[in-house]
TORVONU-239350 format. One record per residue: residue in one letter; y negated, x negated, z of N, C-alpha, C in turn. Coordinates in pm, whole numbers, plus 50000, padded with zeros to 5 digits. Layout:
{A, {Y, X, Z}, {Y, X, Z}, {Y, X, Z}}
...
***
This chain:
{M, {07918, 76363, 83671}, {07901, 76371, 83815}, {07809, 76488, 83853}}
{N, {07705, 76513, 83774}, {07612, 76620, 83801}, {07680, 76756, 83790}}
{A, {07765, 76776, 83690}, {07836, 76903, 83674}, {07933, 76926, 83790}}
{T, {08000, 76819, 83835}, {08091, 76829, 83949}, {08016, 76868, 84075}}
{H, {07899, 76809, 84095}, {07817, 76839, 84213}, {07772, 76985, 84210}}
{T, {07729, 77033, 84094}, {07685, 77171, 84080}, {07800, 77268, 84106}}
{L, {07918, 77237, 84054}, {08035, 77321, 84076}, {08073, 77325, 84224}}
{L, {08067, 77212, 84291}, {08098, 77205, 84433}, {08001, 77290, 84516}}
{V, {07873, 77281, 84486}, {07773, 77361, 84557}, {07798, 77510, 84533}}
{A, {07832, 77548, 84411}, {07860, 77688, 84380}, {07982, 77738, 84454}}
{L, {08087, 77658, 84459}, {08209, 77699, 84529}, {08185, 77713, 84679}}
{I, {08110, 77624, 84738}, {08079, 77633, 84881}, {07997, 77758, 84909}}
{S, {07900, 77788, 84823}, {07816, 77907, 84842}, {07899, 78034, 84836}}
{V, {07990, 78044, 84739}, {08075, 78162, 84727}, {08168, 78175, 84846}}
{S, {08225, 78066, 84893}, {08316, 78073, 85007}, {08244, 78112, 85135}}
{L, {08119, 78071, 85151}, {08043, 78110, 85269}, {08009, 78258, 85266}}
{L, {07982, 78313, 85148}, {07954, 78455, 85137}, {08077, 78539, 85170}}
{A, {08195, 78486, 85143}, {08319, 78560, 85166}, {08357, 78564, 85314}}
{C, {08300, 78477, 85395}, {08336, 78472, 85537}, {08275, 78591, 85611}}
{D, {08355, 78653, 85696}, {08307, 78763, 85779}, {08250, 78707, 85908}}
{K, {08145, 78772, 85957}, {08091, 78733, 86087}, {08184, 78787, 86195}}
{P, {08210, 78708, 86297}, {08299, 78758, 86403}, {08233, 78870, 86484}}
{A, {08315, 78964, 86528}, {08265, 79073, 86612}, {08230, 79018, 86750}}
{T, {08133, 79082, 86814}, {08090, 79042, 86947}, {08136, 79147, 87049}}
{E, {08121, 79114, 87175}, {08153, 79210, 87281}, {08064, 79334, 87269}}
{E, {07939, 79317, 87227}, {07849, 79431, 87206}, {07901, 79522, 87095}}
{D, {07959, 79463, 86989}, {08018, 79542, 86881}, {08133, 79626, 86934}}
{R, {08218, 79565, 87017}, {08332, 79638, 87075}, {08285, 79752, 87165}}
{K, {08184, 79725, 87247}, {08131, 79829, 87337}, {08071, 79944, 87258}}
{A, {08003, 79912, 87149}, {07941, 80017, 87067}, {08047, 80107, 87003}}
{L, {08159, 80051, 86963}, {08264, 80127, 86896}, {08352, 80204, 86994}}
{T, {08369, 80151, 87114}, {08456, 80213, 87214}, {08397, 80346, 87261}}
{G, {08483, 80447, 87265}, {08441, 80577, 87315}, {08493, 80689, 87227}}
{L, {08456, 80811, 87266}, {08497, 80932, 87194}, {08391, 80966, 87090}}
{W, {08436, 80994, 86968}, {08347, 81025, 86856}, {08380, 81166, 86805}}
{I, {08275, 81249, 86793}, {08287, 81388, 86749}, {08251, 81394, 86599}}
{P, {08335, 81457, 86515}, {08306, 81460, 86372}, {08182, 81545, 86340}}
{D, {08102, 81499, 86248}, {07982, 81572, 86207}, {08014, 81692, 86119}}
{D, {08136, 81700, 86065}, {08171, 81810, 85976}, {08219, 81935, 86051}}
{G, {08220, 81931, 86186}, {08260, 82046, 86265}, {08409, 82072, 86272}}
{S, {08489, 81980, 86223}, {08634, 82002, 86215}, {08709, 81987, 86347}}
{R, {08649, 81930, 86447}, {08711, 81901, 86577}, {08819, 81793, 86568}}
{H, {08822, 81718, 86457}, {08915, 81605, 86442}, {08850, 81481, 86502}}
{T, {08853, 81473, 86635}, {08787, 81363, 86704}, {08867, 81234, 86689}}
{I, {08796, 81123, 86709}, {08862, 80993, 86718}, {08813, 80927, 86846}}
{E, {08898, 80842, 86902}, {08859, 80770, 87023}, {08913, 80628, 87016}}
{F, {08821, 80533, 87031}, {08857, 80393, 87042}, {08855, 80362, 87192}}
{K, {08971, 80335, 87250}, {08980, 80310, 87394}, {08971, 80160, 87423}}
{K, {08923, 80129, 87542}, {08905, 79989, 87582}, {09034, 79908, 87578}}
{D, {09146, 79976, 87602}, {09275, 79905, 87608}, {09337, 79882, 87471}}
{G, {09262, 79913, 87362}, {09313, 79889, 87227}, {09388, 80006, 87167}}
{V, {09387, 80121, 87235}, {09452, 80241, 87181}, {09350, 80319, 87099}}
{F, {09395, 80372, 86986}, {09313, 80454, 86897}, {09378, 80590, 86884}}
{D, {09303, 80697, 86913}, {09353, 80833, 86901}, {09275, 80907, 86792}}
{F, {09348, 80973, 86704}, {09290, 81061, 86603}, {09349, 81199, 86626}}
{V, {09267, 81294, 86673}, {09312, 81431, 86695}, {09304, 81502, 86560}}
{Y, {09420, 81526, 86499}, {09418, 81589, 86367}, {09456, 81736, 86372}}
{D, {09492, 81787, 86489}, {09512, 81931, 86506}, {09464, 81966, 86646}}
{A, {09343, 82021, 86653}, {09281, 82049, 86782}, {09326, 82180, 86843}}
{V, {09394, 82265, 86763}, {09443, 82394, 86814}, {09565, 82366, 86901}}
{P, {09574, 82428, 87020}, {09690, 82403, 87106}, {09820, 82435, 87034}}
{P, {09922, 82354, 87047}, {09918, 82228, 87122}, {09846, 82120, 87040}}
{R, {09759, 82051, 87107}, {09678, 81946, 87044}, {09770, 81836, 86991}}
{T, {09747, 81793, 86866}, {09830, 81691, 86804}, {09747, 81566, 86777}}
{V, {09798, 81453, 86824}, {09723, 81328, 86818}, {09805, 81219, 86749}}
{L, {09741, 81149, 86657}, {09798, 81027, 86602}, {09749, 80914, 86692}}
{R, {09839, 80849, 86762}, {09802, 80742, 86855}, {09857, 80611, 86802}}
{I, {09766, 80520, 86773}, {09801, 80386, 86726}, {09710, 80286, 86798}}
{K, {09701, 80167, 86748}, {09620, 80064, 86813}, {09507, 80021, 86720}}
{W, {09408, 79954, 86780}, {09296, 79902, 86702}, {09256, 79766, 86757}}
{S, {09192, 79688, 86671}, {09132, 79561, 86715}, {09009, 79536, 86630}}
{L, {08921, 79454, 86682}, {08795, 79427, 86615}, {08772, 79276, 86615}}
{D, {08794, 79215, 86501}, {08773, 79071, 86487}, {08649, 79038, 86406}}
{S, {08619, 79122, 86306}, {08507, 79098, 86217}, {08404, 79208, 86230}}
{K, {08278, 79171, 86228}, {08168, 79267, 86235}, {08178, 79365, 86118}}
{G, {08177, 79495, 86149}, {08179, 79598, 86046}, {08316, 79634, 85992}}
{K, {08422, 79573, 86048}, {08559, 79603, 86002}, {08649, 79620, 86123}}
{V, {08713, 79735, 86134}, {08806, 79759, 86244}, {08947, 79761, 86186}}
{D, {09037, 79690, 86251}, {09177, 79686, 86209}, {09255, 79793, 86283}}
{I, {09323, 79878, 86206}, {09413, 79978, 86262}, {09551, 79915, 86262}}
{R, {09618, 79916, 86378}, {09743, 79842, 86395}, {09857, 79933, 86439}}
{G, {09978, 79891, 86406}, {10098, 79959, 86451}, {10127, 79923, 86595}}
{D, {10225, 79986, 86654}, {10264, 79957, 86793}, {10307, 79813, 86812}}
{D, {10361, 79753, 86707}, {10405, 79614, 86717}, {10291, 79514, 86698}}
{G, {10169, 79565, 86676}, {10052, 79478, 86659}, {10024, 79441, 86515}}
{S, {10111, 79479, 86423}, {10088, 79445, 86282}, {09974, 79528, 86226}}
{R, {09895, 79467, 86139}, {09781, 79538, 86081}, {09830, 79637, 85977}}
{Y, {09794, 79764, 85996}, {09828, 79870, 85903}, {09720, 79885, 85797}}
{K, {09594, 79884, 85843}, {09482, 79909, 85753}, {09355, 79856, 85816}}
{T, {09262, 79810, 85734}, {09130, 79771, 85780}, {09030, 79872, 85728}}
{C, {08948, 79926, 85818}, {08848, 80025, 85781}, {08709, 79967, 85805}}
{R, {08619, 79994, 85714}, {08480, 79949, 85729}, {08404, 80054, 85809}}
{Y, {08311, 80006, 85891}, {08232, 80100, 85969}, {08091, 80049, 85990}}
{T, {08001, 80143, 86018}, {07865, 80111, 86061}, {07831, 80207, 86174}}
{I, {07748, 80160, 86266}, {07698, 80244, 86374}, {07547, 80233, 86372}}
{D, {07481, 80349, 86368}, {07335, 80352, 86366}, {07289, 80471, 86449}}
{A, {07216, 80444, 86557}, {07160, 80548, 86643}, {07265, 80649, 86689}}
{G, {07379, 80597, 86737}, {07483, 80685, 86789}, {07565, 80756, 86683}}
{K, {07548, 80718, 86558}, {07623, 80777, 86447}, {07717, 80673, 86390}}
{L, {07843, 80711, 86373}, {07946, 80623, 86318}, {07984, 80671, 86179}}
{T, {07984, 80579, 86084}, {08041, 80604, 85952}, {08158, 80509, 85939}}
{I, {08275, 80563, 85911}, {08396, 80482, 85900}, {08476, 80532, 85781}}
{D, {08517, 80439, 85695}, {08593, 80477, 85577}, {08676, 80359, 85527}}
{D, {08738, 80378, 85411}, {08825, 80275, 85355}, {08749, 80168, 85277}}
{G, {08617, 80173, 85279}, {08535, 80079, 85203}, {08487, 80136, 85072}}
{N, {08544, 80252, 85033}, {08505, 80319, 84910}, {08455, 80461, 84935}}
{G, {08426, 80494, 85060}, {08377, 80628, 85094}, {08486, 80730, 85121}}
{N, {08612, 80689, 85111}, {08725, 80778, 85138}, {08769, 80765, 85283}}
{E, {08853, 80860, 85329}, {08898, 80858, 85468}, {08967, 80726, 85501}}
{C, {08951, 80688, 85627}, {09016, 80567, 85677}, {09165, 80593, 85698}}
{L, {09197, 80708, 85757}, {09336, 80743, 85787}, {09365, 80886, 85749}}
{S, {09489, 80912, 85720}, {09537, 81048, 85698}, {09682, 81052, 85742}}
{P, {09712, 81125, 85850}, {09851, 81131, 85897}, {09943, 81186, 85789}}
{A, {10068, 81147, 85796}, {10168, 81192, 85698}, {10215, 81331, 85734}}
{V, {10126, 81429, 85716}, {10159, 81568, 85744}, {10120, 81653, 85624}}
{T, {10180, 81771, 85615}, {10144, 81865, 85510}, {10094, 81991, 85578}}
{P, {09978, 82045, 85542}, {09888, 81992, 85441}, {09818, 81865, 85489}}
{K, {09768, 81786, 85394}, {09701, 81662, 85424}, {09578, 81689, 85510}}
{I, {09563, 81609, 85616}, {09449, 81622, 85706}, {09379, 81486, 85714}}
{P, {09282, 81461, 85627}, {09215, 81332, 85629}, {09121, 81319, 85748}}
{M, {09107, 81198, 85796}, {09013, 81170, 85904}, {08871, 81181, 85849}}
{P, {08782, 81252, 85918}, {08643, 81256, 85872}, {08583, 81116, 85863}}
{T, {08471, 81103, 85796}, {08408, 80972, 85780}, {08279, 80956, 85860}}
{K, {08224, 81067, 85912}, {08098, 81060, 85987}, {08115, 81126, 86122}}
{F, {08069, 81055, 86226}, {08087, 81099, 86364}, {07960, 81074, 86445}}
{T, {07950, 81146, 86558}, {07846, 81124, 86657}, {07915, 81090, 86788}}
{K, {07863, 80990, 86858}, {07925, 80949, 86984}, {07905, 81057, 87090}}
{A, {08016, 81087, 87160}, {08010, 81187, 87268}, {07931, 81130, 87385}}
{P, {07859, 81218, 87454}, {07779, 81169, 87571}, {07867, 81120, 87683}}
***
C-alpha cells in the first residue's frame, strides 16, 4: 500500500507540472501589436486583436505578407493557425520590458514561409510605439 501511495503522489506531481497556465487578457494585450525585429531585417510581425497574424517577409515594394491566424490559450505559447482555425504550429514566447522573444522552443525560427530563398522569421523583436 505504501508503494502504491508513493507512486500515486509521484504521478499527480508530474501531471501537475505538465499543465500549462491559461493565458490572461493581460497576456493577450501584451502580445497584440506591431513588433519590429531587432536584427534590422524589417521582417515585422503583427498580432492583431481580431486574431490575424501578419509576418512581413519581404519589405521591399511590393511588400509581401504571410497572413494567418493566431490564438493564445496558454501562458508563454502562441498557436499559429490556418484560415480554417486548425493549429499549424505552437511557438513559445516571452515578453520582457517591451522585448519579444519568439521561437519554436529550441531557439529556431517560429515560422518560415515556403519561399526560395528561405526567409526565416526573426526571433527577437521590440514593440512598436
